[in-house]
TORLUM-554112 format. One line per 2 residues: number of its first residue (from 0); for each residue x, y, z of C-alpha. Coordinates in steps of 0.25 Angstrom, whole numbers. Layout:
N
NUM = X:Y:Z  ...
***
This chain:
474
0 = 5:98:69  1:104:83
2 = 2:92:94  -11:99:102
4 = -19:95:91  -16:80:91
6 = -24:70:99  -27:57:98
8 = -42:55:95  -51:51:107
10 = -60:38:108  -53:30:96
12 = -63:19:97  -74:28:97
14 = -69:37:86  -68:24:76
16 = -82:18:81  -87:32:76
18 = -81:29:62  -84:13:61
20 = -96:12:54  -90:21:44
22 = -77:16:43  -82:2:40
24 = -90:7:27  -77:15:24
26 = -65:8:27  -68:-4:16
28 = -70:6:5  -56:10:4
30 = -47:7:-5  -36:3:6
32 = -45:-5:16  -40:-19:16
34 = -52:-26:21  -61:-25:10
36 = -73:-35:8  -72:-38:23
38 = -82:-31:34  -76:-22:44
40 = -78:-29:58  -72:-18:66
42 = -64:-5:67  -54:-3:79
44 = -47:9:82  -30:8:81
46 = -28:22:83  -37:36:82
48 = -30:48:80  -35:62:80
50 = -27:71:70  -26:85:70
52 = -36:91:61  -32:100:50
54 = -36:115:50  -50:118:47
56 = -56:119:34  -52:133:28
58 = -65:136:23  -72:134:37
60 = -83:124:31  -91:115:40
62 = -87:100:42  -72:104:44
64 = -63:93:48  -66:89:63
66 = -58:78:66  -46:70:59
68 = -43:55:64  -32:46:61
70 = -37:31:63  -31:18:63
72 = -42:8:64  -42:-8:62
74 = -53:-13:54  -57:-28:58
76 = -61:-36:47  -64:-51:45
78 = -52:-58:38  -51:-59:23
80 = -54:-73:19  -43:-83:21
82 = -36:-72:29  -32:-75:44
84 = -38:-65:55  -30:-54:58
86 = -31:-39:64  -39:-29:56
88 = -32:-20:48  -29:-5:52
90 = -32:6:44  -28:21:45
92 = -37:31:43  -38:47:43
94 = -52:53:47  -57:65:45
96 = -70:70:53  -79:81:46
98 = -92:86:50  -94:84:34
100 = -86:78:23  -77:89:19
102 = -79:93:3  -65:95:-1
104 = -60:85:-4  -69:73:-3
106 = -65:64:8  -64:50:10
108 = -78:50:17  -78:40:27
110 = -93:44:33  -101:51:44
112 = -100:48:57  -113:44:63
114 = -108:40:78  -97:42:88
116 = -86:54:91  -87:57:75
118 = -102:57:73  -108:67:64
120 = -94:69:57  -90:64:42
122 = -76:56:42  -67:54:31
124 = -54:49:26  -45:62:30
126 = -35:58:18  -44:64:9
128 = -44:78:16  -32:86:13
130 = -33:94:26  -32:80:35
132 = -22:74:26  -13:86:28
134 = -13:83:43  -6:70:40
136 = 4:77:32  6:88:42
138 = 9:77:54  20:71:46
140 = 27:83:43  26:87:59
142 = 30:73:63  17:73:72
144 = 12:63:81  -1:61:84
146 = -6:51:93  0:37:89
148 = 2:44:74  16:47:70
150 = 20:56:58  34:57:54
152 = 42:61:43  56:61:37
154 = 65:73:42  71:73:29
156 = 57:77:22  50:89:22
158 = 36:90:22  29:102:17
160 = 17:109:24  5:112:15
162 = 6:100:7  -10:99:3
164 = -15:84:5  -22:76:-6
166 = -26:61:-4  -22:53:-17
168 = -33:45:-23  -26:33:-28
170 = -29:25:-14  -22:10:-13
172 = -20:4:1  -16:17:8
174 = -19:31:6  -11:44:2
176 = -11:59:4  -3:68:-6
178 = 2:80:0  6:92:-10
180 = 10:81:-21  24:81:-13
182 = 20:71:0  11:59:-1
184 = 6:51:12  2:38:11
186 = -8:34:22  -7:19:25
188 = -21:14:27  -19:-1:33
190 = -9:0:43  -1:-8:54
192 = 10:-7:64  25:-10:62
194 = 34:-5:50  28:-2:37
196 = 35:-3:24  28:8:17
198 = 38:17:26  48:8:30
200 = 52:5:15  52:19:9
202 = 62:24:22  71:13:18
204 = 72:15:4  74:31:8
206 = 86:27:16  90:18:5
208 = 90:31:-5  79:23:-14
210 = 73:35:-21  61:26:-27
212 = 52:25:-15  48:40:-9
214 = 55:42:5  44:44:16
216 = 42:57:20  35:56:32
218 = 25:44:39  14:41:48
220 = 14:31:60  6:27:70
222 = 12:22:84  2:12:89
224 = 6:2:101  21:2:98
226 = 20:1:83  21:11:72
228 = 11:11:62  14:17:49
230 = 2:26:43  8:33:32
232 = 20:36:24  21:51:18
234 = 31:51:6  34:61:-6
236 = 24:62:-17  29:60:-31
238 = 21:71:-39  17:66:-54
240 = 20:52:-50  12:40:-55
242 = 10:26:-49  15:16:-59
244 = 2:9:-60  -5:22:-64
246 = 8:24:-75  6:9:-80
248 = -9:11:-81  -8:23:-88
250 = 4:17:-97  -5:4:-101
252 = -17:14:-104  -8:20:-115
254 = -2:6:-119  13:10:-115
256 = 22:3:-111  26:3:-95
258 = 39:-6:-97  49:7:-94
260 = 41:10:-82  40:-5:-77
262 = 55:-5:-80  58:8:-71
264 = 49:2:-60  57:-10:-59
266 = 69:-2:-57  63:6:-46
268 = 58:-7:-39  72:-13:-40
270 = 79:0:-34  68:0:-21
272 = 72:-15:-18  86:-12:-19
274 = 84:-1:-10  76:-8:-1
276 = 85:-21:-1  98:-11:3
278 = 88:-4:14  83:-16:22
280 = 86:-30:25  85:-40:14
282 = 83:-55:16  86:-68:8
284 = 74:-78:8  78:-93:7
286 = 69:-107:6  61:-103:19
288 = 59:-88:18  55:-90:4
290 = 46:-102:6  39:-92:18
292 = 37:-82:6  31:-94:-4
294 = 22:-99:7  16:-85:9
296 = 12:-83:-5  5:-97:-5
298 = -1:-92:8  -7:-80:1
300 = -11:-87:-10  -18:-97:-2
302 = -25:-85:7  -27:-78:-8
304 = -36:-90:-13  -45:-90:-1
306 = -46:-75:-3  -49:-75:-18
308 = -52:-88:-24  -50:-85:-39
310 = -36:-87:-36  -38:-103:-33
312 = -37:-108:-46  -22:-101:-47
314 = -18:-104:-33  -10:-117:-37
316 = -2:-109:-50  0:-97:-40
318 = 6:-106:-28  16:-111:-37
320 = 22:-99:-38  25:-98:-23
322 = 28:-114:-22  39:-111:-33
324 = 45:-100:-26  45:-109:-14
326 = 52:-120:-21  62:-112:-26
328 = 65:-105:-12  66:-120:-7
330 = 76:-124:-18  86:-112:-10
332 = 83:-100:-19  84:-89:-10
334 = 78:-73:-12  82:-60:-6
336 = 71:-52:2  69:-37:4
338 = 60:-26:7  50:-23:-5
340 = 39:-13:-7  27:-27:-6
342 = 18:-22:-16  24:-14:-28
344 = 14:-12:-39  14:-1:-49
346 = 5:7:-40  17:7:-30
348 = 26:13:-39  27:29:-43
350 = 32:35:-55  37:50:-54
352 = 37:61:-66  52:59:-66
354 = 49:42:-71  54:39:-59
356 = 47:27:-51  45:25:-35
358 = 40:13:-27  29:19:-16
360 = 21:12:-6  30:1:2
362 = 19:-4:11  18:-18:4
364 = 5:-25:1  -5:-20:10
366 = -12:-34:13  1:-39:17
368 = 5:-41:32  13:-29:35
370 = 25:-40:42  25:-46:27
372 = 25:-32:20  39:-30:25
374 = 46:-42:24  57:-44:14
376 = 52:-49:1  61:-54:-12
378 = 60:-40:-20  52:-48:-31
380 = 40:-46:-24  39:-30:-28
382 = 42:-35:-42  30:-45:-43
384 = 21:-33:-37  24:-24:-48
386 = 24:-35:-58  10:-38:-53
388 = 7:-23:-55  10:-23:-69
390 = 0:-34:-71  -10:-27:-64
392 = -7:-14:-73  -9:-21:-85
394 = -22:-28:-82  -29:-15:-77
396 = -25:-9:-91  -39:-4:-99
398 = -30:-9:-111  -22:-21:-107
400 = -8:-20:-114  -3:-34:-118
402 = 11:-36:-111  11:-24:-102
404 = 13:-30:-89  23:-40:-95
406 = 32:-29:-99  31:-22:-86
408 = 34:-34:-78  47:-37:-87
410 = 52:-22:-87  49:-20:-72
412 = 59:-34:-70  68:-27:-79
414 = 70:-14:-71  70:-21:-59
416 = 81:-31:-63  89:-19:-68
418 = 92:-12:-53  90:-24:-46
420 = 99:-34:-53  89:-45:-55
422 = 76:-48:-63  64:-51:-56
424 = 61:-61:-66  73:-70:-64
426 = 66:-76:-51  52:-79:-57
428 = 49:-89:-46  49:-78:-36
430 = 44:-67:-45  31:-77:-47
432 = 29:-79:-33  28:-64:-30
434 = 19:-60:-41  11:-72:-39
436 = 9:-69:-23  7:-54:-28
438 = -5:-58:-37  -11:-67:-26
440 = -11:-55:-16  -17:-46:-28
442 = -29:-55:-30  -31:-55:-15
444 = -30:-38:-14  -37:-37:-26
446 = -49:-47:-23  -50:-38:-8
448 = -48:-25:-13  -50:-23:-28
450 = -58:-35:-34  -60:-30:-48
452 = -44:-31:-49  -44:-46:-46
454 = -42:-50:-61  -29:-42:-62
456 = -22:-51:-51  -30:-63:-53
458 = -23:-63:-68  -9:-63:-63
460 = -13:-74:-54  -18:-82:-66
462 = -4:-80:-73  5:-82:-60
464 = -3:-96:-58  0:-100:-71
466 = 10:-110:-76  24:-108:-82
468 = 27:-96:-89  12:-90:-92
470 = 13:-83:-78  25:-75:-81
472 = 15:-67:-89  11:-53:-83
***
């Protein structure tokens, strides 16, 4: 990538002002936009960088790409009900500029600009366009420096040229581009400064020799005001792999048993936890530390009740899970805490064609503060997330299969125990507290992002708030 064509775009404020009215309409419709349901009151540039444009269209048709911009934009919104005032979220955008929209492929059209330096042009999400998406891979391959942007790669991995990009259609809280069915670039959407677990933990696991997590091939960062902001991670693409969510729903639709896969997933999770405990420091949580965790769970519940009033009837039962944990800590019980995945569910697991499971996406729950995501936690937090995921799958099936989630939960814990040496079910107070905290988080998340899914975590809330043995059923 020649340095001569790389330059920082002039007048970031004017450029963003040109895009402002379009982005206010376009951003809330993105799956990864966290501020749904609240008006956008302002947009401010954090960094605007002009990327080198790829070669012109081979057919020479009008409307060729006339600009390619990398934007870090802070979005200002009023806080959600019950939430404290805080700075707006910062989002990463890669925007292509054309005279007319391209026809191959259909882009994520943002709109026609009517004012400012881009007036008269069409702007769109450039990750949908193979040629601009290829610029990012080439920058990683060459170790480019583009204004504040830094593209780096592991020197032990070769990145071939000529890999054809294609955007993955299954979008979640980020966006992914696959290159030649060999590599996949995960582009983070909501970003912030500091060490990011989605690069930190896979690198640590690679050093520890853990094969359950794809080792990073390269990464994108921005250096701003002395801080490093992770923008994306490039990893090997497992061709023919299927994610655990898709596989579970497929087996459910056929009425097939999923216990063997759940057991294998439990073993894979325990292997990752064991490697993380070797690679990174662990701590012992005594009364005071555990009381803080239990109080934090109670605080999140109180905030969730304000956000989703449907939780109110179940609040006392849910709170009892956190009180029981605090009481157990007060009796002198201690627990080991370590770095964990932080948002483990079936969709974060890949099964390769040879039957091996891998864990991906280590960024943690996107709605949690970054510093909280990097704190050591009891490993059961990940276990609770996976148990909730089996429940989600069972309740999402077109034809319910009685006992499916219960069987998967038991098999997963048994597989975990076989590697870890202890069964998560032997600490029911800790497991219930973390599963309850996860279900409360899910209620808030679904209410903001996917209201149609809200009955799924609410069903778990009813179970977890129930007295006695009833809450142990999935």
